[in-house]
N, C-alpha and C positions, 0 to 999 in steps of 0.2 A: 215547840209545843209549850203551852202555857199551863202551868200547874197552879192550883189555888194557893194563894199566899205568896207566891213569887211574883216579882215585878217583871214585866216583859223587858227584854234587852232594848236599850235605847241606842240609836245610831248617833254618831257624832254630828254636830251641827255643821252646816256649810260655812265656809269662810266668806265673809261679806266682801272683802277686798278682791278675792278671786272671782266672785260672781260679777261684781261691778266692773272689774277690769276686763272680763270677757265681753260684757255688754258694750263697754266703751270702745273696745278694740274693733267692733263692727262699724263704728261711726268714724268716717275719715277725719272729721274736724277734731275729735277727741282722741286721736290716735296715741299721742304721747302720754296723756293721762291714763289711758287704758293699759299701756305698756308698764308704766310705773305701778299701777294697782295690781297687775298680774304678777309682777316680781314680788311685791310686798305680800300679796295673798299666798303665793307659793311658799315663801319663807315662813309666814305665820302658820299656815296649814301644816307644814312639816314639823314645826316646833311644838304646836299645841295639839297635834293629833286630830285636827279637824279634816273634814272632807273638802275637796276643792283643788287639790294639787293638780289633778288631770285637767280640770277646767282652766286653771291658771296656765298650764303648758299649752293648751289649745288656744287660749287667748293670746299668748306670745306668738304662736305660729300664725294665727289670723292677722295679728298686728303686723308681722313681718310681710305677709302677703299683701295686705292693704298698702303698706308703705312702699313696696316695690311697684305696685300698680300706680300709685300716686306719682312716684318718681318718673316712671316711663311716660305717663300722661303729660307731666310738666315738661319733660325733655322733648317729646314730640310737639307739644304746643310751642315751645321756644324755637324749634327748627322751622315750624310752619310760619311763625311770625317773622323770623329772619328771612325766609324765602319771599314772603309778601313784601318786605321792605326792599329787598334786592330787585324784585320784579318791578316795583314802583319806581326804582331808580334807574331802570333800563338794563339791569344785568339779569340775563335769563339763566345763566349757569351759576349756581350758588355753591360755595364751599365754606363751611363755618370757619375752617382754619385760615383760609385766605382773608375772610372778613375780619377775623381777629387780628391778623398780622398787619393788614393794610390800614385799619382804622384805629390804631392805638396811639 
């Protein structure tokens, strides 16, 4: 309730690092920068009493999820490429372990 002569209560400002880190964590190319900004934003928001700690935590979680998806995609792509190489060399049955042991 607002009484005459009293200033309305102001909410703390959002931490810019937390907001920027969350946005960058959604972009796969800027994943590492987003993670670093989320960590910095979480620490700054906790120390300065700013808003954005939850946003920083959400950014870290999204960042971890995006990193796992990228890793799985790259792993599957590498297996697919090794399978294509083996098929073109005449080997139809492919095992990554055998490939690494015999071609070192």
